[in-house]
N, C-alpha and C positions, 0 to 999 in steps of 0.2 A: 743324247742330250735333248731334253724336252724344251719346247718353246714356252716362254713365259707369256701369260695373257697380255695382249697388247693394250696399252692405254692410248697410244697414238703412233701412227707409222708414217707420218708425212715426211719421208726421208728426202723428198725433193725440195724441201724448203730452202730458201737462200741462206747463206751463212749468217749466223746471228751476230749481232754486236754484243759485247760483254756488258751486262748491266752492273750498276753499282753494288747491289747486294752480293753478287758473286765475286766482284773484285774485292770487296771488304772481307769476305770469307777467305779468299786466297791470301790477302795481305796479312790476316791474322795467323794463318798457318806459317807464313814466312817469318813473321815476328817471333813466333814460338820457336821455330827452328834456328833462326839466325841470331836472335837477340836474347834467347832464353826467357822470353816474355811469359807472364802468367796470363792465360787466356781470359780469365774472369776480370782482370784489371785492364788488359789491353783493348778488349772489345768495346766497352763504353766510350773510350777515347776515339777509336776508329769511327764508330757510329756518329759521334759528335762532329768529327772532322769532315766526314762525308755528308753531313746533314741528313742522315737516314733516321726515319722513325716509323711507327706503325707497322704495317705488314712487311715493308721492306726490311726494317730492322729485325723483325721476327724471323724472316726468311734467312737473312745473313747469319744470325745467331745459331739457328738450327743447323744450317749447312756447315758452318765452321765447327761448332761444338760437337755435332753428331759425327762429323768426319774424324775429329780428333779422338773421340771416345772409341770409335770402331775402326781405327787405323789398322790394327792388327788383322782384323777380319778382312778388310779391303785389300791389304797387302797380299794376303794369301790368295784371294780371288784374282787379283791382278796378275800374280805370278802364274796362275793356271791359264791365263789368257794371253800372256806376253810371249813374244818370240825371243826375249832376252831376259836374263836374271834381273831381279830387282836391284841388286847392287850396281848394275851397269846402266840403270835408268837415271837420267839427270834428276836432281832433287826437285826442281821446279816442275818438270814434266810429271814426276810421281805425285806431287801435290795436286796437280790438275786432274790426274787420273783418280785419285782418292775422292776429290770433290765430285767428279762425275759419277763414280760408283755410288756415292751416298745418295745423289739425286735419283739414280736409276733404281736402287734397291730399298731405299728407306723414306723417300719423299714423294709427294704427289706431283712429280714433274714428268711431263711427256718425254718419251725416249728421244725424240728428235731434238727437243729443247736442251736436254742434258748433253747430248752428243755434240750438237752444233755449237752450243755456247762454250763447251770445253775446247773444241778445235779453235774457236775464235780467241779464247783466253790464251792458248799456247802462242798464238801470233802476237797477242798483246804483251806478253811477258818476254818476248824476244827469243822464242824457240820455234820459229815457223817451220823449220825442217822436221819437227816432230809431229806436225799436225796429222799426217797420214797415220802415224803409229798410234796416236791418241784415238783417232777415229776408229781404227781397226779394233783396238783393245776394248773400247767402250761398247762397240757393236757386239762383240762376243759376250761381254757381261750382260748386255740387254737381252740376249737371246735365251737366257736361262733364269728360272725362278730362284729367288733367294733361298727357299727351302732346299732345293737341290744343290745350290752352291755350298750351303752349310754342311751338307752330307759329304761333299767332295773335299773339303778343307783337310789337309793333313795335320797331324798323323792319323792313321787309320783308327777309327773308333773301336774296332775289335781288338787291336793290338795295344792301344794306349788310350783308353776311354777318357781319363782325366786330361791328358794332353790335348786330345781332340776337342773336348769341351772348352778348355781354356782358350784354344786358338779360335774356335768358332764364336766364342763370346768375347773375344778381343781382350783377353787378360794375359799378361806375361805369366809363365808357369810359376815363377816364385811367388807372385801375388796370389794366384789362384790356390796354390798349395797352402799359403799362410791363412787365407780365408777358410779353407776347408778344415785346417787344424784347429782354428779358433772356434768354428761352429761345433767341432767334435767335442770340445770341452763342455758343451751344453747338450750333448747327445743329439745334435741337430745337423750332422753332416749332409743328410738327405736334402736339406734346404739350399745346398750350394748352387744348383742351377737357378733357383729363384733369386738368390743374392746376386749372382753374376748378371742376370737380366736386369735387376733393379739398378745396378751400377751403370748400365748402358742407357738408362732413361734420364732425362733432364731433371735436375733437382728443383723443387718448388722454391719460389722466392719468398722468404719468410722475414718478417719485420719483428723487432723487439721493442716494446714500449718500456724504455729504460726506467727502472724503479725510482720513484721520487721525482721524476721529470715528466712523465707522460702516463696518463691513465689508459689502460687497454681499451676500455669502452669508447673513449674519445678517439683513439686511433682507428678503431673499427668504423666509426662514423665518417671519418675522412678518407680512409683508404679503400681501394677497390679490392675487397677480399673478404675473408671469413676468419673466425678464430682458429688458432693453431689446435693441434690435436691434444697436446698435453701441457705445454708450458702456459702459465697464467699470463705471461707477457707477450705471447706469440700471436701474430696476425699474418695469415697467408695473403700475399698480394698478387693480383693478376695484372696490374698495370705497371707503369714505370715508377720505381721508388723515388727516382730523382725529382719527380714532379710534386712530391709531398713536402710541404714546407717544413714539417717537423723532422723529416729526414735530413733536410739541408741544414737545419739549425742544431742538429745533434740530439734532440730529445728522443728521437727514434733511430734505431740502427737497422742495418740489414744483417741478419745473423741466423744461421741454421738453428732449428729448434733443438737439435741434439746438444749444441753448445750451451744453449740456455738451460737445458735440463740438468746437465752435469754440474753447472754452476749452482743451480737451485739446490740440488741434492747436497752438495758440499756445504752450502750455507745452512742447511738444516741439521748438520751433525752437531751433537751437543759437546760443548767445551766444559771441562771441569775448571772451576775458578773463574777469574775475570776474563771477559772476552772483549778486549779493548784495543788490541793491536793486530792489524791484518797485513799480510804481505802477498802481493802478486809477483811471483818470481820471474816470469817470462811474459811481460805484459803486452808487447806489441802484437797486433796493431791496435789493441785497446777495446775490442768488443766485450770481453769478459770483464775487463777493468771497469767499464762504464756501468755494468750491473753491480759490481762490487761496491762502487762508490755510493750508489743509492742505498744498498743494503747496509753498508757501514755507517752511513749518515743516520739511518733509522735507529741503529744501536749505539750511536755516539762513539763509534770506534774509529781509531786512526787507521788510515790506509796508506801504505807505501807500495808504489808500483815501480818495478825495475825492468828496464829494457836496455840491452847491450848496445844496440845500434841507434844512433842519434836520430836518423830520419824516421825510424819506427817509434821512438820515444815521442817525437813530435805528433805522430798520429794518435798516440795514447792521450796526450794533452788535449788534442782536438776532440777526442771522444768524451772527455770529462766536461761537466757543466762549468760555466765561467767562474762561478763562485765556489768551486770545489776546494776543499781543504786537503785533498789527497796530494801526496808528495810523489813526483815522478823523478826517478833517478836514472841517469845514463850510466850504467855500470854492468859488470858481470856479477850475477847473483852469487856465484861461487866465491866471490871476494868480499861479501858482506861480513861484518864482524860477527863471529860466532857468539852465541849466548845472548842475542839481541832480545830474546824473550817475546816472540810473536805468539799470539794465542791461536791464530788461524792463518794457514799458508796455502795458497793455491799455486800448484806447479803444473801449468799447461805446457808439458814438456815438448821440445822440438822432436819430431818423429818423421817417419817416412810419409805419413799423411795418406796411406792407402785406403783409409776409411772414407776419404772425401773425393774419390776419383770421379764420381758422377758430377761433382761441382767443379772440379779442377781437372778437366779432361786430358790435359797434356801430362799430368803427373805420372800416370801409369807407364809412360814411355821414358820419362826423365829420371825417375828413381830406379835403382837397381839393388839387388841383394848385397852388393858390395858396400852400400851405404850403411848397412846395419851395424857393423862393429863400431864405427865412430859414433853413431847415434846412441848406441847402448852405453858406451863409456860416458858420453855427455849426460844421458838420463840418470845414470848411476851416480855420477858426481853431483849433479843438481839435487837429487833426492837425499843423498848423504848429508849435503850441506843444509838442506831444509830441516833435517832432524836436528842439526847443531843449532839452528836458529829458533827452534820451537821450544816454548816453555812447557813444563810438566802440565798435563791435562789438555794441552792444545791439540789441534788436528791439522793434518796435511791432506789436501785433495790432490791426488796424482792423476792427471788427465792426459790422454792422447787421442788424436783423431786417427789412430791406427789400431786395428784389432790384432795385429801380429803378436803372438805369444812372447816373442823375444823382447818386445817393447812394453809389454803389459804384465802378465802374470809372472814372468820370469824376473822382471825387475823388482816387483813387490816381494816375491819369495826371497830373493837375495837380501833385500833390505831387512826383512823380518829376521833372517838368519844372522845378519851382521849386528843388528841393534836389538838387544834384549829388552830395551826400554819401550819398544813399540808393540802395539797390538793393532790388528786390522778390525775395523768396525764393519758391520753388515751394511754396506752402502745401498744395496738393493732395497732395504727397508726404508730408505730415505726418499724413494720414488714410488710410493704405493699406487699412485694413479696410472703408472705406465706398466702394462702387462708384458710378460716375457722379457724382462730386462735383467733378470737375475743370472749371474754367472759366478756361482760360489758366493763369496762375500762382495764381489765387485759388481759394477753395473756395466752391461754391454748393450749398446743401442745399435740397431741394424737398419740399413736402407730398406730391405724387403719386409721387415716386421713393423718398423716404426716410421718409415718414410723420413728418416733423419740421416745425417752422415753417420758413419760407423764410429761411435764414440766409446771410450773406456774411462771408467772412474773407479779408483780405489781410495778409500779413506783410512788413514793411519792416525792413531792417537798415541801420544807419549804418556806412558804410565805416570801416575802420581798426581 
């Protein structure tokens, strides 16, 4: 086992006190595990509570999010260095080891600082008896280069190359296989390593200048950033979005560029006949609804936004302008009266969300393949009811932030078989400015190609 190039070896340094950024990172991991918290929502609250900003906030965020993304990789390395199985390691101790591993292998933290602060953290969280164990495991990790660790992670790459790649790149096998299968539909399976690596990088913070409420050029002038790559409303922000007044008042939102693009493409689909009644079937938390409200107002179309959960419906209302005429309903979209005659329906379907794992780092460990059957049934029921609500000549945009074929192409194929009145429009033609987004008639956006979440869009039109 080769020694890793040393960054600092002051092993004789006195025991470190645990600083607030590391404590915040640890607190986030515990909230994710104990309270099923969403990291992207919980972290801003923690930073505010602990009064962290600037480089301290950036350190805490990278430490926590990076550890969550690469948890599978670090667990495999910890197992190689531990005298006991992972299942027998106290959860709090394991979280401290994961944080220490990320500092040692992925951050510019001196070895002594990563090891000493981890031992101090163990004492801080009431597990003093494990300090020696933590020290020993992290010293073993520090003694070997990341490249060599990645080669040692099981399974053996000669016997199970895909399994080894998934483990080394910290993806559960079912997710890695789903991504590979989806890429294969575009004859691009060879891009899998690039995609897995992209999922392990932090997503850019992207703002959206909501149509009718904010001009993109004006947003660029006040934000710390640059124009998005594809969306006419996107601005990439390098600072804290919460400091921008137009974000606080709702004229600007924080929204991945992929979400903006699939909404834009759907809005470009041509409707036969009048285009005056729009429906957002699964509106919460309201990012896409806010865009629809502006576009609908420009076309003098009525917009109805439906959200099943009252607290998420309130978020939808907050995303809309104060003078919006959009109607927000707290209801199950499957119970809306059939034949309501909508000209345009957006179905942002509940899904596994595995296209957004770089932005929601805990999701890859929270979701399982067992979630698929229930989600597929829900997606099918929602889409079937969308057809019942659609007037002849109208269009449905079926969107997921999952590239899984079971949640995308398979759902659309079943709908086309069941509903003779439907035809699929070439959605890729609706985004001519975005290269390599074509997947048959559907749109697929990828983190490694487009630096967006993994998004899917199919557009269906009711004949007549």
